[in-house]
C-alpha positions in Angstrom: -148.7 -46.8 91.8 -150.4 -50.2 91.8 -153.2 -50.8 94.2 -154.6 -54.3 94.4 -157.9 -55.1 95.9 -158.7 -58.7 96.5 -161.0 -61.2 98.1 -160.3 -64.8 99.1 -162.8 -67.6 98.2 -162.8 -71.3 98.1 -161.3 -73.8 100.5 -159.7 -71.8 103.3 -157.6 -74.8 104.4 -155.9 -75.2 101.1 -153.0 -73.3 99.6 -153.6 -74.7 96.2 -157.3 -74.3 95.4 -160.0 -71.7 95.4 -161.0 -68.8 93.4 -159.1 -65.8 94.5 -160.1 -62.5 92.9 -158.1 -59.4 92.6 -158.3 -56.3 90.5 -155.5 -53.7 90.0 -156.0 -50.0 90.1 -153.4 -47.7 88.8 -152.8 -44.2 90.1 -151.0 -41.7 87.9 -150.7 -38.9 90.5 -153.9 -37.2 89.5 -156.5 -39.8 88.6 -157.3 -43.3 89.7 -157.8 -45.5 86.7 -159.1 -49.0 86.6 -156.6 -50.6 84.3 -157.3 -54.2 84.6 -159.7 -56.5 86.3 -158.7 -60.2 86.6 -161.0 -62.9 87.5 -159.5 -66.3 87.4 -158.8 -69.2 89.6 -155.4 -68.8 91.2 -153.9 -70.3 94.2 -153.0 -68.4 97.3 -149.3 -68.5 96.5 -149.9 -66.9 93.1 -152.2 -64.3 94.7 -149.5 -63.6 97.3 -146.9 -63.1 94.5 -149.2 -60.6 92.8 -149.9 -58.7 96.0 -146.1 -58.6 96.8 -145.7 -56.5 93.7 -148.5 -54.1 94.6 -147.8 -50.7 96.3 -150.9 -51.2 98.4 -153.1 -54.2 99.2 -156.7 -53.4 100.0 -159.1 -55.8 101.5 -162.3 -55.7 103.6 -161.3 -57.4 106.9 -157.6 -58.0 106.0 -156.4 -58.1 109.5 -159.3 -60.1 110.8 -159.2 -62.8 108.1 -157.7 -62.6 104.7 -154.1 -61.5 105.6 -153.6 -64.6 107.8 -154.7 -66.9 105.0 -151.9 -65.9 102.6 -148.9 -68.0 103.5 -146.2 -66.3 101.3 -147.3 -62.7 101.6 -144.2 -60.7 102.3 -144.3 -57.7 104.6 -147.6 -59.0 105.9 -148.1 -55.9 108.1 -146.9 -53.3 105.5 -149.0 -51.4 102.9 -152.3 -53.0 103.8 -155.5 -51.0 104.0 -158.3 -52.8 105.7 -161.6 -51.1 104.6 -163.5 -52.6 107.4 -161.4 -50.7 110.0 -161.2 -47.5 107.9 -164.9 -47.4 107.3 -165.5 -47.9 111.0 -163.2 -45.0 111.8 -164.2 -42.6 109.1 -167.9 -43.4 108.7 -168.4 -43.7 112.4 -172.1 -42.7 112.1 -173.0 -45.9 110.3 -174.1 -48.9 112.4 -172.9 -51.6 109.9 -169.6 -51.7 108.0 -170.0 -54.9 106.0 -169.9 -54.9 102.2 -173.2 -54.9 100.5 -173.6 -58.4 99.0 -176.1 -60.0 96.8 -177.5 -63.4 97.6 -174.7 -65.2 95.7 -171.1 -64.5 96.7 -169.4 -62.6 93.9 -165.7 -62.2 94.6 -165.1 -59.7 91.8 -168.0 -57.5 93.0 -166.6 -57.8 96.5 -163.2 -56.5 95.3 -164.8 -53.6 93.4 -167.0 -52.8 96.5 -163.9 -52.8 98.7 -162.3 -50.2 96.5 -165.5 -48.2 96.4 -165.5 -48.2 100.3 -162.0 -46.9 100.2 -162.7 -44.1 97.7 -165.8 -43.1 99.8 -163.8 -42.8 102.9 -160.9 -40.9 101.3 -163.5 -38.3 100.2 -165.1 -38.2 103.6 -161.7 -37.9 105.3 -160.5 -35.2 102.8 -163.6 -33.1 103.6 -163.1 -33.3 107.4 -162.0 -30.2 109.2 -158.2 -30.0 109.0 -157.9 -30.1 112.8 -159.8 -33.3 113.0 -157.6 -34.8 110.2 -154.5 -33.7 112.0 -155.7 -35.2 115.3 -156.6 -38.6 113.7 -153.3 -38.7 111.8 -151.3 -38.0 114.9 -153.2 -40.5 117.1 -153.1 -43.3 114.6 -150.3 -42.9 112.1 -148.1 -45.3 113.9 -150.8 -47.8 114.6 -150.4 -50.9 112.4 -154.1 -51.0 111.5 -154.4 -47.4 110.3 -151.0 -46.1 109.3 -151.1 -47.4 105.8 -154.3 -45.6 105.1 -152.7 -42.3 106.2 -149.6 -43.2 104.1 -151.8 -43.8 101.1 -153.7 -40.6 101.7 -150.4 -38.7 101.6 -149.2 -40.6 98.6 -152.2 -39.7 96.5 -151.8 -36.1 97.8 -155.2 -34.8 97.0 -154.8 -31.1 96.1 -151.4 -31.0 97.8 -152.9 -31.8 101.2 -150.4 -33.9 102.9 -150.8 -34.4 106.7 -147.7 -34.0 108.8 -146.8 -35.5 112.1 -146.8 -32.8 114.8 -145.3 -32.7 118.3 -147.6 -32.5 121.3 -146.7 -28.9 121.7 -147.7 -28.2 118.1 -151.0 -30.0 118.6 -151.9 -27.9 121.6 
């Protein structure tokens, strides 16, 4: 499984310029391994092509900003995990859900931080009471902003813990 985290930088009005950073994470079914980190100037079309070949696209504020800035991204609403929304849902006791940034913008660090936020929230979600996980899953698994997080959670299948869709009768 290829998981690409990315951050857009540069001239937001241009499809041809800007430093767009991504790093790929490979999942072998048991362990998440950082296989390659790429930092280079690529245009948004090149970045879209890379993301189109990823199993999951992970970004902080994907739905609010980055996703709309990638003109050739196929399946714009599929396999996207927006860590801003996930962090707000899972780490609800926090008052701020922004990435921790240094004074200077560092797109590679932002991409790494985005993945760290995802990892942290997967651990928190995994440790929730099973009933809470089932309720969240059944309420949000068809919501375009959250369903890919639940699909990802089931794909990585931590300790065989897949969450299943239940009927209302089963939930009661």
